[in-house]
C-alpha positions in Angstrom: 46.7 6.6 28.1 47.5 3.5 30.1 50.7 3.1 28.2 51.8 6.6 29.0 50.9 6.1 32.7 53.0 2.9 32.8 55.9 4.6 31.1 55.8 7.5 33.5 55.7 5.0 36.4 58.7 3.1 35.1 60.7 6.4 34.7 59.7 7.4 38.2 60.6 4.1 39.9 63.8 3.3 37.8 65.3 6.7 37.3 63.8 9.5 39.4 63.3 7.9 42.8 66.8 6.4 43.2 68.2 9.7 42.1 66.3 11.7 44.7 67.3 9.2 47.4 70.9 9.5 46.4 70.7 13.3 46.4 69.2 13.3 49.9 71.9 11.0 51.3 74.6 13.1 49.6 73.3 16.3 51.0 73.5 15.1 54.6 77.3 14.5 54.4 79.9 17.1 55.3 81.6 18.2 52.0 83.7 21.2 50.8 81.7 24.2 50.0 84.1 25.5 47.4 86.8 24.1 45.0 89.6 25.8 46.9 88.6 24.1 50.1 88.7 20.6 48.6 91.4 18.0 48.7 93.0 17.6 45.3 96.1 15.7 46.4 97.2 12.1 45.8 95.0 9.4 47.3 98.0 7.1 47.6 96.6 4.4 45.2 99.5 4.3 42.8 103.1 3.6 43.6 105.8 6.1 42.8 106.7 5.8 39.1 110.3 5.0 39.9 109.2 2.2 42.2 107.1 0.6 39.5 109.1 0.3 36.2 106.5 -1.7 34.0 104.3 0.2 31.6 100.8 0.8 32.8 97.4 2.2 31.9 94.8 3.3 34.4 91.3 4.8 34.1 90.0 6.5 37.2 86.6 8.0 38.1 85.6 10.0 41.2 82.4 11.7 42.2 82.4 15.4 41.5 81.6 18.4 43.7 78.4 20.2 44.8 75.0 18.7 44.6 75.8 17.2 41.2 78.2 14.9 43.0 75.2 12.9 44.1 74.7 11.5 40.6 77.7 12.5 38.5 81.4 11.6 38.4 84.5 12.8 36.6 86.8 10.4 34.8 90.4 10.6 33.6 93.2 8.5 32.0 96.7 7.8 33.2 99.5 6.2 31.2 103.0 5.3 32.0 105.6 4.1 29.5 108.1 1.4 30.7 110.5 3.1 33.1 108.8 6.5 32.5 106.6 8.9 34.5 102.8 9.0 34.9 100.9 11.0 32.3 97.4 12.1 33.3 94.8 13.2 30.8 91.5 15.1 31.7 89.0 16.9 29.5 87.9 20.0 31.4 85.9 23.1 30.7 88.7 25.7 31.4 92.1 26.4 30.1 93.7 23.9 27.7 90.8 21.6 26.6 92.6 18.3 27.3 94.7 18.9 30.4 97.9 17.0 31.0 99.2 16.4 34.5 97.3 19.2 36.1 96.5 17.0 39.1 98.2 14.0 40.8 97.6 10.8 38.7 95.6 9.3 41.5 94.3 12.5 43.0 91.1 13.2 44.9 88.5 15.1 43.0 86.7 17.6 45.1 87.8 15.6 48.1 86.2 12.5 46.7 88.4 9.4 46.4 89.1 8.0 42.9 87.8 4.6 41.9 89.9 2.4 39.7 87.9 1.6 36.5 90.6 -0.4 34.8 94.3 -1.3 35.3 96.6 -2.8 32.6 100.3 -3.4 33.2 103.3 -4.8 31.4 103.6 -5.9 27.8 99.8 -5.4 27.2 100.1 -1.8 28.4 103.1 -1.2 26.2 101.0 -2.5 23.2 98.0 -0.4 24.0 99.5 3.0 25.0 100.1 4.1 21.4 96.4 3.3 20.7 95.3 5.2 23.7 97.4 8.2 22.7 96.1 8.0 19.2 92.5 8.0 20.5 93.2 11.0 22.7 94.7 12.9 19.7 91.7 12.0 17.5 89.0 13.2 20.0 86.9 15.5 17.9 85.9 17.7 20.8 89.4 18.4 22.0 89.6 22.0 20.7 89.0 25.1 22.8 85.2 25.4 23.4 84.7 21.7 22.9 83.2 21.2 26.3 79.7 21.3 27.7 78.9 20.1 31.2 75.5 18.6 30.2 74.6 16.5 28.3 78.1 16.6 26.8 80.6 16.6 25.4 82.3 16.7 28.8 85.1 14.9 30.7 83.3 11.6 30.6 82.5 11.9 26.8 86.3 12.1 26.3 87.2 9.1 28.3 84.3 7.0 26.9 85.5 7.8 23.4 89.0 6.4 24.3 87.5 3.3 25.8 85.3 2.7 22.7 88.3 3.4 20.4 90.6 1.0 22.3 88.2 -1.9 23.2 91.1 -4.1 24.4 91.1 -1.9 27.5 88.0 -4.0 28.3 86.1 -1.4 30.3 83.2 1.0 30.3 82.8 4.0 32.6 80.5 3.6 35.7 76.8 4.5 35.3 77.3 7.8 37.2 79.7 9.1 34.5 77.1 11.5 33.1 78.1 12.5 29.6 79.7 9.2 28.6 76.6 8.5 26.4 77.0 11.6 24.3 78.5 10.2 21.1 81.3 11.9 19.1 80.0 14.8 17.0 76.5 14.3 18.5 76.0 11.1 16.4 73.0 8.8 16.9 75.0 5.5 17.1 78.5 4.2 17.6 79.9 0.7 17.4 83.1 -0.1 19.3 86.1 -0.7 17.2 85.9 -4.5 17.8 82.1 -4.5 17.0 81.2 -6.0 20.4 79.3 -3.0 21.9 76.6 -0.9 20.2 75.5 2.5 21.5 72.4 4.4 20.5 71.9 8.0 21.7 69.7 11.0 21.2 72.3 13.7 22.0 73.2 12.1 25.3 69.7 12.7 26.6 68.2 9.2 25.9 69.4 6.0 24.4 70.8 2.5 25.2 73.9 0.4 25.0 74.3 -3.3 24.7 77.3 -5.6 24.3 80.0 -7.6 25.9 81.4 -4.7 28.0 78.3 -2.6 28.5 75.9 -5.3 29.3 72.4 -3.9 28.9 71.9 -0.2 29.7 69.2 2.3 29.2 70.0 6.0 29.7 67.6 8.8 30.3 68.6 12.4 30.8 72.2 11.2 31.6 71.0 8.7 34.2 71.8 5.0 33.5 69.9 1.9 34.6 70.7 -1.7 33.5 72.6 -4.9 34.1 76.3 -5.8 34.1 76.7 -9.4 33.0 80.5 -9.7 33.4 80.5 -8.9 37.1 76.8 -9.5 37.9 75.4 -6.2 39.1 72.5 -3.8 38.8 73.2 -0.3 37.4 71.2 2.0 39.5 70.9 5.8 38.9 72.6 7.7 41.8 74.1 4.5 43.3 76.1 3.1 40.4 76.9 -0.6 40.4 75.1 -2.8 43.1 76.5 -6.3 42.9 75.2 -9.6 44.1 
């Protein structure tokens, strides 16, 4: 009985309480009531493609709309061949499953500014773009109907798959990317292609990740708590990375 009480106390303090605080703070801010009232235009982060000839890869993440925006974000991938145009890839729940260029490459998402998760340019980007495109093509939930907002597979499941498949991108999605821990085909474990990160998951509802990029993470009902060792920080549900 004492073990159960202690476990419930840990879940309350580590996962539930920060989430409730985040939701309370989020609810006090002025935000668009509907999607057609939101800003979806460019945030002005990226230069015009013609002004930046080198190849490039970007991964962005932005908090989503409604109350779920207090704890959940949406991620997407942008590539640009040398001398070419930007190509944006999102996994969404309507229309073509993996959307291409349906928004500005650095666009706001429900009026929320995008955060740059990773940026790679030049020769390294040229080398990795074919791998990124292959991972996008190989995504097993890319067909119509292959989307479920919770616990996945959703937009973050898609981007997390690409990051695991191309470990040289050197990144993981932020802790608020709910759905990133749902593994392909609902599997129970996944090892990144370079063997440096291990992920265990019970259908995206509970699990853990450990490794060079993930640090140490425990996920519960899509909420993530843990430690980032590369850029020392706590991973706090509802608040994301808190560095020191």
